[in-house]
Structure formats: structure tokens, C-alpha cells
BAMILO-961566 format. One record per residue (C-alpha): residue in one letter; x, y, z; residue number from 1. Coordinates in steps of 0.2 Angstrom, whole numbers. Each point is the difference from the previous one (the first is absolute). Layout:
N
<node><residuo>A</residuo><X>X</X><Y>Y</Y><Z>Z</Z><num>NUM</num></node>
...
This chain:
96
<node><residuo>M</residuo><X>769</X><Y>629</Y><Z>588</Z><num>1</num></node>
<node><residuo>K</residuo><X>8</X><Y>-16</Y><Z>-6</Z><num>2</num></node>
<node><residuo>N</residuo><X>-5</X><Y>-17</Y><Z>6</Z><num>3</num></node>
<node><residuo>F</residuo><X>12</X><Y>-14</Y><Z>3</Z><num>4</num></node>
<node><residuo>I</residuo><X>-4</X><Y>-18</Y><Z>3</Z><num>5</num></node>
<node><residuo>N</residuo><X>15</X><Y>-12</Y><Z>4</Z><num>6</num></node>
<node><residuo>G</residuo><X>12</X><Y>13</Y><Z>-7</Z><num>7</num></node>
<node><residuo>R</residuo><X>-9</X><Y>2</Y><Z>-17</Z><num>8</num></node>
<node><residuo>Q</residuo><X>-10</X><Y>15</Y><Z>-5</Z><num>9</num></node>
<node><residuo>A</residuo><X>-19</X><Y>-2</Y><Z>-3</Z><num>10</num></node>
<node><residuo>M</residuo><X>-5</X><Y>13</Y><Z>-13</Z><num>11</num></node>
<node><residuo>T</residuo><X>-17</X><Y>-7</Y><Z>-5</Z><num>12</num></node>
<node><residuo>E</residuo><X>-14</X><Y>-9</Y><Z>10</Z><num>13</num></node>
<node><residuo>D</residuo><X>5</X><Y>-16</Y><Z>-9</Z><num>14</num></node>
<node><residuo>D</residuo><X>18</X><Y>2</Y><Z>5</Z><num>15</num></node>
<node><residuo>Y</residuo><X>-6</X><Y>2</Y><Z>18</Z><num>16</num></node>
<node><residuo>L</residuo><X>-10</X><Y>-16</Y><Z>0</Z><num>17</num></node>
<node><residuo>E</residuo><X>14</X><Y>-10</Y><Z>-9</Z><num>18</num></node>
<node><residuo>L</residuo><X>13</X><Y>6</Y><Z>12</Z><num>19</num></node>
<node><residuo>S</residuo><X>-11</X><Y>-3</Y><Z>15</Z><num>20</num></node>
<node><residuo>L</residuo><X>-4</X><Y>-18</Y><Z>-6</Z><num>21</num></node>
<node><residuo>G</residuo><X>16</X><Y>-4</Y><Z>-7</Z><num>22</num></node>
<node><residuo>T</residuo><X>-7</X><Y>-7</Y><Z>-16</Z><num>23</num></node>
<node><residuo>P</residuo><X>-7</X><Y>7</Y><Z>-16</Z><num>24</num></node>
<node><residuo>L</residuo><X>-19</X><Y>3</Y><Z>0</Z><num>25</num></node>
<node><residuo>E</residuo><X>-2</X><Y>-9</Y><Z>-17</Z><num>26</num></node>
<node><residuo>L</residuo><X>4</X><Y>-16</Y><Z>10</Z><num>27</num></node>
<node><residuo>W</residuo><X>-15</X><Y>2</Y><Z>10</Z><num>28</num></node>
<node><residuo>L</residuo><X>-12</X><Y>9</Y><Z>-12</Z><num>29</num></node>
<node><residuo>G</residuo><X>5</X><Y>-8</Y><Z>-16</Z><num>30</num></node>
<node><residuo>V</residuo><X>2</X><Y>9</Y><Z>-17</Z><num>31</num></node>
<node><residuo>E</residuo><X>-13</X><Y>3</Y><Z>-13</Z><num>32</num></node>
<node><residuo>G</residuo><X>1</X><Y>-13</Y><Z>-14</Z><num>33</num></node>
<node><residuo>E</residuo><X>10</X><Y>-13</Y><Z>10</Z><num>34</num></node>
<node><residuo>T</residuo><X>-2</X><Y>-18</Y><Z>-6</Z><num>35</num></node>
<node><residuo>E</residuo><X>-6</X><Y>-14</Y><Z>11</Z><num>36</num></node>
<node><residuo>E</residuo><X>17</X><Y>-7</Y><Z>1</Z><num>37</num></node>
<node><residuo>E</residuo><X>7</X><Y>17</Y><Z>5</Z><num>38</num></node>
<node><residuo>R</residuo><X>-14</X><Y>2</Y><Z>13</Z><num>39</num></node>
<node><residuo>A</residuo><X>4</X><Y>-18</Y><Z>7</Z><num>40</num></node>
<node><residuo>A</residuo><X>19</X><Y>4</Y><Z>1</Z><num>41</num></node>
<node><residuo>R</residuo><X>-4</X><Y>17</Y><Z>8</Z><num>42</num></node>
<node><residuo>L</residuo><X>-11</X><Y>-8</Y><Z>13</Z><num>43</num></node>
<node><residuo>D</residuo><X>12</X><Y>-14</Y><Z>4</Z><num>44</num></node>
<node><residuo>A</residuo><X>14</X><Y>14</Y><Z>3</Z><num>45</num></node>
<node><residuo>A</residuo><X>-12</X><Y>9</Y><Z>11</Z><num>46</num></node>
<node><residuo>R</residuo><X>-4</X><Y>-16</Y><Z>10</Z><num>47</num></node>
<node><residuo>D</residuo><X>18</X><Y>-3</Y><Z>2</Z><num>48</num></node>
<node><residuo>I</residuo><X>3</X><Y>18</Y><Z>7</Z><num>49</num></node>
<node><residuo>L</residuo><X>-14</X><Y>-2</Y><Z>12</Z><num>50</num></node>
<node><residuo>A</residuo><X>7</X><Y>-17</Y><Z>6</Z><num>51</num></node>
<node><residuo>D</residuo><X>17</X><Y>8</Y><Z>3</Z><num>52</num></node>
<node><residuo>H</residuo><X>-7</X><Y>16</Y><Z>8</Z><num>53</num></node>
<node><residuo>P</residuo><X>-16</X><Y>-4</Y><Z>10</Z><num>54</num></node>
<node><residuo>D</residuo><X>0</X><Y>18</Y><Z>7</Z><num>55</num></node>
<node><residuo>L</residuo><X>-3</X><Y>7</Y><Z>-17</Z><num>56</num></node>
<node><residuo>A</residuo><X>-19</X><Y>0</Y><Z>1</Z><num>57</num></node>
<node><residuo>D</residuo><X>1</X><Y>10</Y><Z>16</Z><num>58</num></node>
<node><residuo>R</residuo><X>12</X><Y>12</Y><Z>-8</Z><num>59</num></node>
<node><residuo>V</residuo><X>-12</X><Y>2</Y><Z>-15</Z><num>60</num></node>
<node><residuo>S</residuo><X>-14</X><Y>3</Y><Z>12</Z><num>61</num></node>
<node><residuo>R</residuo><X>9</X><Y>13</Y><Z>9</Z><num>62</num></node>
<node><residuo>V</residuo><X>6</X><Y>10</Y><Z>-15</Z><num>63</num></node>
<node><residuo>A</residuo><X>-18</X><Y>-1</Y><Z>-7</Z><num>64</num></node>
<node><residuo>V</residuo><X>-7</X><Y>7</Y><Z>17</Z><num>65</num></node>
<node><residuo>E</residuo><X>13</X><Y>13</Y><Z>1</Z><num>66</num></node>
<node><residuo>A</residuo><X>-4</X><Y>6</Y><Z>-18</Z><num>67</num></node>
<node><residuo>I</residuo><X>-19</X><Y>0</Y><Z>3</Z><num>68</num></node>
<node><residuo>T</residuo><X>2</X><Y>9</Y><Z>17</Z><num>69</num></node>
<node><residuo>A</residuo><X>11</X><Y>13</Y><Z>-8</Z><num>70</num></node>
<node><residuo>H</residuo><X>-11</X><Y>3</Y><Z>-16</Z><num>71</num></node>
<node><residuo>A</residuo><X>-17</X><Y>-6</Y><Z>3</Z><num>72</num></node>
<node><residuo>P</residuo><X>-3</X><Y>-3</Y><Z>19</Z><num>73</num></node>
<node><residuo>D</residuo><X>-19</X><Y>0</Y><Z>-1</Z><num>74</num></node>
<node><residuo>L</residuo><X>1</X><Y>-16</Y><Z>-10</Z><num>75</num></node>
<node><residuo>L</residuo><X>5</X><Y>-9</Y><Z>16</Z><num>76</num></node>
<node><residuo>G</residuo><X>-11</X><Y>10</Y><Z>11</Z><num>77</num></node>
<node><residuo>W</residuo><X>15</X><Y>5</Y><Z>10</Z><num>78</num></node>
<node><residuo>A</residuo><X>-1</X><Y>19</Y><Z>-4</Z><num>79</num></node>
<node><residuo>Q</residuo><X>7</X><Y>10</Y><Z>14</Z><num>80</num></node>
<node><residuo>R</residuo><X>-4</X><Y>18</Y><Z>3</Z><num>81</num></node>
<node><residuo>T</residuo><X>6</X><Y>13</Y><Z>12</Z><num>82</num></node>
<node><residuo>H</residuo><X>-12</X><Y>11</Y><Z>9</Z><num>83</num></node>
<node><residuo>A</residuo><X>4</X><Y>12</Y><Z>14</Z><num>84</num></node>
<node><residuo>G</residuo><X>16</X><Y>-9</Y><Z>4</Z><num>85</num></node>
<node><residuo>R</residuo><X>-7</X><Y>-17</Y><Z>0</Z><num>86</num></node>
<node><residuo>T</residuo><X>1</X><Y>-14</Y><Z>-12</Z><num>87</num></node>
<node><residuo>L</residuo><X>-16</X><Y>-8</Y><Z>-5</Z><num>88</num></node>
<node><residuo>T</residuo><X>-1</X><Y>-17</Y><Z>-9</Z><num>89</num></node>
<node><residuo>A</residuo><X>-14</X><Y>-1</Y><Z>-13</Z><num>90</num></node>
<node><residuo>P</residuo><X>-13</X><Y>-13</Y><Z>3</Z><num>91</num></node>
<node><residuo>R</residuo><X>2</X><Y>-16</Y><Z>-9</Z><num>92</num></node>
<node><residuo>R</residuo><X>-12</X><Y>-1</Y><Z>-15</Z><num>93</num></node>
<node><residuo>W</residuo><X>2</X><Y>-19</Y><Z>-4</Z><num>94</num></node>
<node><residuo>A</residuo><X>0</X><Y>-15</Y><Z>11</Z><num>95</num></node>
<node><residuo>A</residuo><X>15</X><Y>-11</Y><Z>-2</Z><num>96</num></node>
């Protein structure tokens, strides 16, 4: 099965995240060995993007929740199980 986001194919998990967010992951996570000047420039660019796209934080959160729900639902305490034709929601383990 092929996954396309905004008309582009996501072949890896990083591709999926980058295409979903519309920015390279390195912008947000940094790169190993970057200098203080590079880090400052990267963070300035990130701030500019957040100012231009105030909904980006919500999009990032949505992508993260979708990924966790699909691959590790117990992390959020949202595991759903089907039993005898009913859907049961697992109890929450942590208080918010």
C-alpha cells in the first residue's frame, strides 16, 4: 500500500512526518553537531514559521496522536478492544 500526502509519496516514517507538517524534521529537532549560530538561525526560522502558521502546533499534535494511537495506543491509555461485538475503552492509567 502506498501512502500519499499532498500528492507526494511517503516512503518512510520521516517522510510521513515531514509531508504532514510541511517542514523538514531537522528544523524542529536540530542536527547533531550544529553550532550555536546554526541553532539560533534554525530556531529563528522555526519561530517565523510558527508565527505564519499558528495552527501548526495543532497539526503536530494531531500527527503525534495518530501515530501513537496506531502504533502504541496504551501509551495514551486509549486502547480500545472489541469483545462480543462491543467496543470497550481501556481505563485511563494516568491523570491529566
